[in-house]
Structures are given as C-alpha cells and as structure tokens.
KOLBAKOL-53918 format. One record per residue: x, z, y of N, C-alpha, C, O, CB in turn; residue number from 0. Coordinates in Angstrom, 2 decimals, always signed. Last residue first. Glycine has a CB too. Layout:
<pts>
      n_x      n_z      n_y     ca_x     ca_z     ca_y      c_x      c_z      c_y      o_x      o_z      o_y     cb_x     cb_z     cb_y  num
        X        Z        Y        X        Z        Y        X        Z        Y        X        Z        Y        X        Z        Y  NUM
...
</pts>
This chain:
<pts>
      n_x      n_z      n_y     ca_x     ca_z     ca_y      c_x      c_z      c_y      o_x      o_z      o_y     cb_x     cb_z     cb_y  num
   -17.12   +29.02   +48.76   -16.48   +29.02   +49.90   -15.52   +30.64   +50.14   -14.85   +30.82   +51.16   -17.71   +28.69   +51.03   94
   -18.62   +28.53   +46.71   -19.02   +29.45   +47.24   -18.12   +29.91   +48.64   -18.36   +30.88   +49.36   -19.12   +30.33   +46.20   93
   -16.77   +26.25   +45.68   -18.13   +26.14   +45.92   -18.90   +27.03   +46.90   -19.66   +26.57   +47.75   -18.67   +26.26   +44.78   92
   -14.78   +27.73   +44.57   -14.56   +26.82   +45.43   -16.02   +26.56   +45.99   -16.09   +26.90   +47.17   -13.81   +25.64   +44.81   91
   -15.71   +29.42   +42.51   -15.24   +30.04   +43.82   -15.01   +29.39   +44.94   -14.96   +29.92   +46.05   -14.21   +30.61   +43.70   90
   -16.47   +27.63   +40.84   -17.45   +28.22   +41.25   -17.38   +29.08   +42.32   -18.33   +29.50   +42.98   -17.88   +28.71   +40.39   89
   -14.16   +26.47   +40.18   -15.26   +25.96   +40.52   -16.23   +26.50   +41.40   -16.70   +26.00   +42.42   -15.74   +25.75   +39.61   88
   -13.08   +29.06   +38.62   -12.56   +28.37   +39.49   -13.30   +27.47   +40.46   -13.07   +27.71   +41.65   -11.81   +27.79   +38.89   87
   -14.94   +29.49   +36.76   -14.99   +30.24   +37.65   -14.06   +29.79   +38.70   -14.34   +30.23   +39.82   -14.82   +31.43   +37.20   86
   -14.77   +27.27   +34.95   -15.96   +27.66   +35.40   -15.72   +28.52   +36.59   -16.42   +28.21   +37.55   -16.73   +28.30   +34.37   85
   -12.32   +25.92   +33.83   -13.62   +25.18   +33.57   -14.46   +25.92   +34.15   -15.51   +25.29   +34.04   -14.04   +24.94   +32.18   84
   -10.36   +27.70   +34.66   -10.46   +26.45   +34.94   -11.62   +25.50   +34.94   -11.86   +24.59   +35.73    -9.74   +26.07   +34.31   83
   -11.10   +30.06   +33.27   -10.93   +30.05   +34.93   -11.34   +28.31   +35.33   -12.26   +27.86   +36.01    -8.94   +30.54   +35.49   82
   -10.83   +29.27   +30.55   -12.13   +29.54   +30.98   -12.32   +29.56   +32.64   -13.34   +29.20   +33.22   -12.51   +30.90   +30.35   81
    -8.18   +28.60   +30.29    -9.19   +27.53   +30.22   -10.30   +27.85   +30.77   -10.90   +27.02   +31.45    -9.50   +27.13   +29.01   80
    -7.32   +31.13   +30.81    -7.17   +30.42   +31.50    -8.01   +28.95   +31.68    -8.36   +28.37   +32.70    -6.12   +30.47   +31.31   79
    -8.13   +32.74   +28.41    -8.47   +33.01   +29.72    -8.32   +31.93   +30.39    -9.42   +31.53   +30.75    -7.81   +33.99   +30.29   78
    -7.05   +30.70   +26.32    -8.71   +30.83   +26.45    -8.76   +31.24   +27.79    -9.30   +30.46   +28.57    -9.55   +31.98   +25.40   77
    -4.28   +29.04   +26.77    -4.91   +30.32   +26.68    -6.49   +30.08   +27.06    -6.93   +29.37   +27.96    -4.15   +31.39   +27.69   76
    -2.33   +26.78   +26.48    -2.46   +27.44   +28.46    -2.95   +29.07   +27.76    -2.31   +30.09   +28.02    -4.42   +26.33   +30.04   75
    -1.64   +26.31   +24.28    -0.59   +26.10   +24.98    -0.63   +27.03   +26.50    +0.19   +27.59   +27.22    -0.54   +24.54   +25.12   74
    -4.50   +26.26   +22.77    -2.91   +26.82   +22.16    -1.80   +26.99   +22.99    -0.92   +27.75   +22.58    -2.28   +25.91   +21.17   73
    -5.80   +24.35   +24.48    -6.12   +26.13   +24.30    -5.11   +26.69   +23.75    -4.74   +27.74   +24.27    -7.36   +26.63   +23.34   72
    -5.43   +21.93   +23.88    -4.90   +22.44   +24.83    -5.15   +24.15   +25.33    -4.72   +24.82   +26.27    -5.26   +21.51   +25.70   71
    -6.96   +20.94   +21.70    -5.95   +20.76   +21.88    -5.08   +21.35   +22.74    -3.90   +21.32   +22.41    -6.01   +19.95   +21.96   70
    -9.74   +22.23   +22.35    -8.83   +22.61   +21.19    -7.65   +22.24   +20.91    -7.03   +22.86   +20.04    -9.28   +22.37   +20.23   69
   -10.36   +20.68   +24.48   -10.21   +22.29   +24.81    -9.44   +22.78   +23.78    -8.56   +23.61   +24.00   -11.60   +23.19   +24.88   68
   -10.65   +18.27   +23.96    -9.53   +18.51   +25.02    -9.19   +19.91   +24.82    -8.05   +20.35   +24.92    -9.96   +18.24   +26.60   67
   -12.37   +18.35   +21.73   -11.11   +18.09   +21.47   -10.22   +18.12   +22.71    -9.01   +17.99   +22.51   -11.07   +16.88   +20.80   66
   -14.81   +19.05   +23.67   -14.15   +20.01   +22.42   -12.66   +19.38   +22.25   -11.75   +20.07   +22.71   -15.14   +19.88   +20.72   65
   -14.70   +17.19   +25.49   -14.20   +17.90   +26.06   -13.74   +18.79   +24.60   -12.58   +19.15   +24.41   -15.06   +18.41   +27.24   64
   -15.18   +15.03   +23.48   -14.14   +14.80   +24.41   -13.50   +16.36   +24.99   -12.31   +16.70   +24.97   -14.83   +13.82   +25.67   63
   -17.60   +15.30   +22.68   -16.73   +15.20   +21.73   -14.82   +15.08   +22.52   -13.69   +15.08   +22.02   -17.38   +13.73   +20.81   62
   -19.36   +15.56   +24.55   -19.34   +17.14   +24.13   -18.00   +16.65   +22.90   -17.47   +17.55   +22.26   -21.31   +18.00   +23.32   61
   -19.26   +13.17   +26.03   -18.72   +14.57   +26.69   -18.65   +15.55   +25.63   -17.83   +16.45   +25.79   -19.70   +15.20   +27.89   60
   -17.95   +10.65   +23.85   -18.92   +11.56   +24.13   -18.42   +12.68   +25.14   -17.25   +13.07   +25.08   -19.39   +12.12   +22.86   59
   -14.68    +8.70   +24.77   -15.77    +9.55   +23.67   -16.88   +10.17   +24.52   -16.77   +10.22   +25.75   -14.97   +10.94   +22.74   58
   -14.65    +5.72   +26.87   -14.17    +7.24   +26.46   -15.26    +7.66   +25.05   -16.23    +7.08   +24.56   -14.46    +8.52   +28.07   57
   -16.18    +3.34   +27.23   -14.69    +3.56   +26.57   -13.94    +4.95   +26.40   -12.84    +5.14   +25.89   -13.73    +2.78   +27.39   56
   -18.39    +3.77   +28.55   -18.55    +3.47   +27.21   -17.12    +3.38   +26.41   -17.01    +3.37   +25.19   -19.35    +2.16   +27.13   55
   -18.21    +7.43   +30.16   -17.79    +6.01   +29.87   -17.92    +5.40   +28.47   -17.71    +6.03   +27.44   -16.42    +5.91   +30.20   54
   -18.29   +10.00   +29.39   -18.92    +9.40   +29.12   -19.55    +7.90   +29.52   -20.66    +7.39   +29.36   -19.31   +10.12   +29.07   53
   -15.70   +11.78   +31.14   -16.30   +11.41   +29.98   -17.59   +10.54   +30.11   -17.91   +10.41   +31.30   -16.55   +12.59   +29.27   52
   -14.62   +13.07   +33.73   -15.18   +11.31   +33.59   -15.21   +10.81   +32.29   -14.87    +9.65   +32.07   -14.20   +10.16   +34.35   51
   -13.80   +15.59   +34.56   -13.67   +14.93   +32.84   -13.90   +13.48   +33.32   -12.93   +12.76   +33.09   -15.11   +15.52   +31.41   50
   -12.88   +18.86   +35.27   -13.19   +17.27   +35.55   -13.09   +16.74   +34.57   -12.43   +17.18   +33.63   -12.42   +16.50   +36.42   49
   -11.80   +21.96   +36.40   -11.94   +20.79   +35.81   -12.79   +19.88   +36.09   -13.49   +19.98   +37.10   -12.06   +20.93   +34.82   48
    -9.31   +23.00   +38.45   -10.51   +22.75   +38.73   -10.97   +21.88   +37.29   -10.22   +20.90   +37.17   -10.60   +22.00   +40.22   47
    -6.91   +25.29   +39.50    -6.95   +24.22   +39.04    -8.58   +24.04   +38.89    -9.21   +25.04   +39.24    -6.04   +24.14   +37.85   46
    -5.96   +27.49   +41.15    -6.17   +26.01   +41.95    -6.48   +25.07   +41.15    -6.46   +23.93   +41.62    -4.99   +25.44   +42.68   45
    -5.30   +29.44   +39.23    -6.43   +29.52   +40.15    -6.84   +28.38   +41.37    -7.74   +28.43   +42.21    -6.19   +30.77   +40.78   44
    -3.20   +28.53   +38.22    -4.05   +28.43   +37.17    -5.39   +28.43   +38.08    -6.35   +27.69   +37.86    -3.87   +29.64   +36.00   43
    -0.60   +27.18   +40.05    -1.74   +28.52   +39.51    -2.71   +27.97   +39.03    -3.09   +26.87   +39.44    -2.41   +29.58   +40.58   42
    +1.93   +25.42   +38.11    +0.70   +25.58   +39.29    -0.23   +26.31   +38.81    -0.69   +26.32   +37.67    -0.04   +24.30   +39.78   41
    +3.47   +24.79   +36.01    +3.69   +24.47   +37.72    +3.04   +24.76   +38.55    +3.30   +24.51   +39.72    +3.71   +23.38   +38.15   40
    +2.20   +25.05   +33.76    +3.60   +25.79   +33.85    +3.83   +25.44   +35.55    +4.58   +26.21   +36.14    +5.03   +25.03   +32.59   39
    -0.24   +23.65   +34.05    -0.23   +25.25   +33.87    +1.11   +25.78   +33.97    +1.22   +26.97   +34.26    -0.79   +25.72   +32.46   38
    +1.16   +21.12   +34.09    +0.45   +21.57   +35.22    +0.25   +23.07   +35.23    +0.51   +23.73   +36.23    -0.82   +20.89   +35.29   37
    +1.38   +20.85   +31.23    +2.49   +20.90   +32.11    +1.89   +21.06   +33.39    +2.94   +21.21   +34.03    +3.41   +19.70   +32.03   36
    -1.36   +20.95   +30.56    -0.62   +21.80   +29.78    +0.76   +21.71   +30.90    +1.06   +22.80   +31.38    -0.44   +21.23   +28.00   35
    -2.52   +18.43   +31.85    -3.04   +19.81   +32.11    -1.90   +20.85   +31.59    -1.57   +21.66   +32.45    -4.52   +20.05   +31.32   34
    -0.95   +16.39   +30.52    -0.71   +16.84   +32.18    -1.35   +18.19   +32.36    -0.75   +19.06   +33.01    -1.49   +15.72   +33.38   33
    +0.39   +16.80   +27.33    -0.54   +16.80   +28.53    -0.42   +16.99   +29.63    +0.35   +17.91   +29.93    -1.27   +17.39   +28.52   32
    +2.33   +17.62   +25.62    +2.60   +16.71   +26.96    +1.71   +16.53   +27.42    +1.94   +15.82   +28.40    +3.13   +15.51   +26.96   31
    +0.41   +19.19   +23.60    +1.79   +19.80   +24.44    +2.21   +18.89   +25.55    +2.48   +19.51   +26.58    +3.19   +19.96   +23.43   30
    -1.27   +17.31   +23.01    -1.85   +18.29   +23.89    -0.41   +19.11   +24.30    -0.33   +19.61   +25.43    -3.14   +19.28   +23.06   29
    -0.08   +13.79   +22.96    -0.24   +15.04   +22.64    -0.47   +16.38   +23.48    +0.11   +16.51   +24.56    +0.64   +15.14   +22.04   28
    -2.33   +11.49   +24.77    -1.36   +12.26   +24.55    -1.26   +13.53   +23.70    -2.22   +14.31   +23.67    -1.07   +12.48   +25.56   27
    -5.28   +10.53   +25.02    -4.07    +9.28   +24.24    -2.86   +10.30   +24.48    -1.92    +9.55   +24.26    -3.74    +7.29   +25.27   26
    -6.17   +12.09   +27.78    -6.47   +11.22   +26.48    -5.45   +10.54   +25.90    -4.72    +9.91   +26.66    -7.42   +10.22   +26.68   25
    -5.78   +13.76   +30.12    -5.17   +13.80   +29.14    -5.15   +12.84   +27.48    -4.41   +12.92   +26.49    -5.42   +14.92   +29.15   24
    -7.42   +12.51   +31.97    -5.87   +12.35   +32.35    -5.14   +13.00   +30.85    -3.98   +12.68   +30.58    -5.40   +13.43   +34.03   23
    -9.83   +13.15   +30.77    -9.51   +11.41   +30.70    -7.82   +11.38   +31.03    -7.06   +10.54   +30.56   -10.59   +10.31   +32.18   22
   -10.09   +15.88   +30.72   -10.43   +15.56   +29.42    -9.68   +13.70   +30.07    -8.85   +13.27   +29.27   -12.56   +15.95   +28.85   21
    -8.32   +17.84   +33.45    -9.63   +17.39   +32.71    -9.01   +16.32   +31.63    -7.84   +15.97   +31.60   -10.89   +16.62   +33.85   20
    -8.34   +18.80   +36.81    -7.62   +18.45   +35.71    -8.69   +18.27   +34.52    -9.87   +18.57   +34.72    -6.49   +19.54   +35.44   19
    -7.96   +18.84   +40.17    -8.81   +18.58   +39.19    -7.80   +17.77   +37.97    -7.02   +16.83   +38.01   -10.12   +17.67   +39.85   18
    -6.24   +21.29   +42.31    -6.20   +20.10   +41.42    -7.48   +19.80   +40.76    -8.24   +20.76   +40.84    -5.17   +20.27   +40.36   17
    -6.54   +22.37   +45.65    -6.94   +22.62   +44.37    -7.01   +20.95   +43.49    -7.55   +19.90   +43.83    -8.51   +23.50   +44.51   16
    -3.76   +23.68   +47.85    -4.72   +22.30   +47.12    -4.95   +22.55   +45.73    -4.14   +22.83   +44.85    -3.92   +20.69   +47.14   15
    -2.36   +25.58   +49.23    -3.68   +26.06   +48.38    -4.47   +24.79   +48.01    -5.70   +24.82   +47.88    -4.73   +27.12   +49.31   14
    -0.12   +24.38   +50.07    -1.19   +24.38   +51.11    -2.79   +25.06   +50.46    -3.91   +25.06   +50.98    -1.34   +22.64   +51.63   13
    +1.45   +25.33   +48.51    +1.89   +26.23   +49.44    +0.58   +25.92   +50.48    +0.21   +26.68   +51.38    +3.57   +25.92   +50.01   12
    +0.96   +23.43   +46.36    +0.57   +24.75   +46.29    +0.82   +25.41   +47.31    +0.32   +26.53   +47.15    +1.03   +25.36   +45.36   11
    +1.89   +21.24   +47.57    +0.67   +20.97   +47.43    +0.04   +22.71   +46.94    -1.11   +23.08   +47.16    +0.53   +19.59   +46.28   10
    +4.76   +21.62   +46.96    +3.77   +21.36   +48.69    +2.75   +21.31   +48.82    +2.27   +21.32   +49.95    +3.78   +20.27   +49.46    9
    +4.96   +22.39   +44.35    +5.13   +23.18   +45.50    +4.54   +22.66   +46.72    +3.82   +23.38   +47.43    +6.45   +23.38   +45.73    8
    +3.91   +19.47   +42.98    +3.77   +20.90   +42.96    +3.65   +21.82   +44.23    +2.66   +22.00   +44.94    +4.81   +21.32   +42.28    7
    +5.36   +17.10   +43.55    +4.16   +17.35   +44.10    +3.88   +18.67   +44.38    +3.64   +19.13   +45.49    +3.24   +16.87   +43.39    6
    +7.16   +16.85   +41.48    +7.75   +16.85   +42.70    +6.51   +17.73   +43.74    +6.73   +18.70   +44.47    +8.13   +15.14   +43.13    5
    +5.88   +15.82   +39.23    +5.84   +17.15   +39.06    +6.61   +17.62   +40.82    +6.48   +18.78   +41.20    +6.80   +17.61   +37.40    4
    +3.09   +13.52   +40.21    +4.79   +13.97   +40.31    +4.89   +15.10   +40.43    +4.33   +15.71   +41.33    +5.67   +13.51   +41.39    3
    +0.72   +10.99   +39.09    +0.80   +12.48   +39.23    +2.83   +12.60   +39.13    +3.59   +12.03   +38.35    -0.34   +13.43   +37.61    2
    +0.25    +8.05   +40.64    +0.17    +8.90   +39.45    +0.99   +10.12   +39.77    +1.85   +10.15   +40.65    +0.68    +8.16   +38.14    1
    -2.58    +6.90   +42.36    -1.44    +7.34   +42.28    -1.11    +8.25   +41.00    -1.92    +9.00   +40.45    -1.26    +7.92   +43.43    0
</pts>
C-alpha cells in the first residue's frame, strides 16, 4: 500500500507510530522524500526509524543511513532526526 497524506490525520488521532527511513526515500530528492513530507504532517514523536538496508540491491547500511541523514537533516533538523532514530523507538519499547 502506498502512503496517502489523507491518512495522516486519522492515524495521528489514534497515536499510530509510523516507520520512516532510507528505503522509502531512495531515489528521491531529499526535499521530496516521504520522511521530509511526513515531518510536516505528522508529529515527530510518532515517527520511528527503520531501513531495510543491507539487501544486495540497496546501499550498505552505513552508506544508506549516512546519505539519508545528510539529505533529510536540512529539511527536518538534527533534533527531530535524533528523536526519530533513537528516542522514539526506546519510548515505544519501554511502554
């Protein structure tokens, strides 16, 4: 299923956590990426990092995450990315 911006409000109302990350953004300009767009529609506290990198058709994890971070950071900021990549997942798992 492809993402639709129309889903943001109903999912947000339910406090649904969304996985965002490298593979969804591969091949797009950082300003047009799914992550950058979601950051304008969805609370960063409900966004969790994921990747799927490591498959033979994708860059290595280090290359992919580095490129993704460097491309997205100017659009969402380092603080938001830190929460998405670390804090939010820990809080979700801690219950």
